[in-house]
N, C-alpha and C positions, 0 to 999 in steps of 0.2 A: 504494500500500500504506500502511496505517496504520503507526504506530510499530513498529519492530522488536521482536519478542517473543522471550523466552528460553523455549524449550519442550523438555522432556525426554520422550523417547519410549523405551519399553522394547520389547524384541523387534524392534529396528530394523534387523537385518541381513538380513531377508528378508520376503517376503509383504507383508501389510498394513502392518506396522510400517515396513518399508523404504519403501513407497509413500507413507505419510503423512509420514515424515521428509523424503523427497526432495521432495515437493510443497510442504511448508511451508518447507523450506530454499530452494527455488527462488523462493518469494515474498519472500525476504529475511530470514526469521526465523532466529535462531540456534538450531541444533538441538544438544541434548545427547543423543547416541545411545548407548543402553545395550543390549548384547547379548553373548552368549557368544563369537561368532565374530569374531576380529580381521579376517579377510579380508573378511567381509561388511560390517563397519563401514567399512573402508577403501574398499570399492567404493561404499558410500553417500556418503561424503565426496567421492569423485571425481565421482559423479553430481550432487550438489548444486552443486559448483563449476562443473561443465560447463554447468549450467543458469543460471549467473550468480549463484548464492547464495554466502553466506559460508562459510568453512571451519567444519566442525562440530567439536564437542568429543566425542571418542570415549571411551567408558567400557566396556572389556571386563569383563564380570562374569557369572558363573554364578549366576542367581537361585535355584537349588536349594541353594546352599551358602554363598556368601560374603556372609552377611547383615551381618557387621560392616562390610563395604564400603558396604552400603546405608545403615546407620545413620550413617556418616560423610559420606555424600554431601551432606547438607544444608549442613554446614559448608564443604565445598569449593565448592559452588555459591555460597554467600553470599560467600566470600572473593573470588571472581572476578566475580560479577554483582550481588550485593546483593539479588536477588529472583529469583522464578521466575514466569513468566506462565502457563505451561501444563504439565500433566503428563498424558501419554497412557500409560495402563496397558494395554499391548497383549500383552505376552509371555504365553504360555500353554503348558502341558504337557498333552497329550491323554491320555497313559497307554495302557495295554494293555487290550484288550477281554477282560474276565474276570468270572466270577461274583463277587459281593461277598465271599463267604467264601473265595474262592481268590485274591483280589488279594494280591500279596506286600506285606509291610510296606515294602519299599524303594519300590515303585511308589506306594503310598499316601502315603508320606512325600514323595516327589518332587512329586506332584500338589499336596499341601497347601503345600509350601514355595514352589513357583513361582506357583501360582494364587491363594493366599490369604496366607500369612505374609509373603512377600517384598513383596507389595503393601501390606500393613499397615505394614511397617517403612519402606518408601519414603514412604508417606503421613505417617507419624509424623515422619520426618526432614525432609520437604519442606514440610509444611503451613505452618510459620511464614514461609517464603519466599513461598508463594502468597498469604498474607495481606498481604504487603508490596506486592503488585501490584494495581492497579485492574483490574477485569475479568478476573481470573485464572480458570482453569478446570481441572477434572480430568475426563478422559474415560476411561471404562472400556470396553474392548471385550469383548463377550460373544457367546454363540451360543445362541439360544433353541432351535434345532432339536436340538442335542445335549442341552440341558438337559431336553428333553421325554422323553428316553429313560429308561425306568424299569429296564431290565435291562442288566447288563454294563458300565455306565459309572459305577459307584458312586464311584470315587475322583475322577474328573473332575467329576461332578455335585456331590458334596459340597464340593469345593474351590471350584468356581465359584459355588455358592450362598453360601458364606462370603464370597467376593469381592463378590458383588452386595449382600449384607447390609451389609458394611463400607461400601460407597459410599453405600448408601441411608441408613444412619445418619449418615454424615458430611454428606450433603446436608441431612438434617433438622436438623442442628446449626448450619447457616449462618443468619445473621441475615436476617430478612425484608427484601427490597428491597436486599440487598447481599451481601457475602461472596463466597465462591468458588462459581462455577457448576459444579455436579457433575452429570454425566449418564452414563448407560450407553447404549451403542450396539451394536446387532446389525447388522453390515453385510450379513448374508445369505450364501448360498453364493457362493464365488468360487474361482478356480483357484489354490490355495495348497497347500503341502506338508501343512499341518495338515488341510485338507479332504480331500485325497487319502488321508491315513491313516485318517480317520474314515469315508470313503465311497469305498473303492477301486474300486467299480463305476461311479462317475460319470465321464463323459467331460469332462476339463478344457476341451476345445475348445468345449463347450456352456455353459461357466460364464463369468460376468463376470470380468474380471481385477481384480487388487488395486488397480491404479492408478485404475480407474473408481470403485471403492468408496471409495477415499481421497478423490477429488475431491468426492463427495457429502458425506462427513463434513466436509471442510474448508469447504465452502459453508455448513454449519450453524454452524461455529465462528467464522468471521470475517465 
């Protein structure tokens, strides 16, 4: 393995986020795991250490609400590590299937907060640390199959489009031949709770699992 990297993963308590964090931790990288569920974070830390990886840094945080915590995260990471090698923006809120004009303000707000605003505030807080690390990266997880829906997914689509535009702009702002490597990745359908909520008729036994998807992504990163 190359030099140990410091990598922050959002939505790390389940699904693809868990699989990415577990796999990168097993490679010896130090994972800063952010998610709402303390139990899921603890299970992740146990899995990483069981695979021979280092103890993870666990950050319980609700990205729909506690944005002051996200704003302060950069300072905390700097105090402990001095840099950040990677940022995986995986957390997402699907929202409810509803006509655009019947989507509740609360649901719209939650989608925007989790999928767009929280990622902006994380990027704003952590970009200086990513700039301190050679070969650093930002990876945004997206889902083009849901983005192609034109009816009933207005809050999700609007918020994820904002997220994609944010990362596309940030990528375009990096200096040629250097800077932070910014990319979007669509892992495709897989057996996760988010996919089951979006497509309840799909048989999860017929879908790839999150760990296989994570391995493909990690192969591209390292």
